N, C-alpha and C positions, 0 to 999 in steps of 0.2 A: 535862728538867733545867731548873731555874729559874735565870735569869741574876741575878747579884748586882746590887743597885741602887747606882748611883754616889752619892757623898755630895752633899748639896744644894748645896754651894758649888763644884761641878765645872763650872759653866757655862763658865768660862774655859778648861777643858780639852777641851771639845767644841765642836761647831758651834752649840750653843744660845745664845740671847741672853737677856738680862734685860729686863724690861719696866719702864718708868717711866711713871706717869700723873700728870698734874697739870692744874689748871684755870687758865685765863687769861681775861681779858676778850675778848669777841668781836673787838674791833678789833685786839687784839694778835695773835690767831690769823690774822686776815685779812692783816695786814701780814706776818707770818711766812710765810704761804702765797705771797704775792706775791714775797717775797725768795727763797723756795725755787724758785719757777718761773723767776725771773730767773737764778738760778744753775743751772738745769736739774737740780734735785735734788728728792727728796721732802721733805715737811716733816720727817719723822723723820730723814732724812739730814742736813738742815740743822741741826736741833737737836743731833744727835750731834756734828757738826763744831764747832758753837759751844761745846758742853760740853767736848769734848776740848781745844780751844784754851785755854779757861779753866783747866782742870785742869793742862795742860802749863805755862801761865804761872805757876800757883801751885806748881808742882813737886810735884804730888800723884799723878801717875801712877806705876804700878809701875816700879821701876828708876831713878827720879829721887830725888836727895837731898832730904829734907824740910827 
């Protein structure tokens, strides 16, 4: 029996994560890697933290009043 496929926007309902890719100048990436190491985080974890803090401050996260 074939399992039904979940809708494409169901990433938030499962353990899957979405991917974001973007380019920066090499010196920006190097500085971010140093900052991540200083905070004992991966680069991805640091960038997610920064993005989440920005989105929270802008009141753009789900459950926040716009």
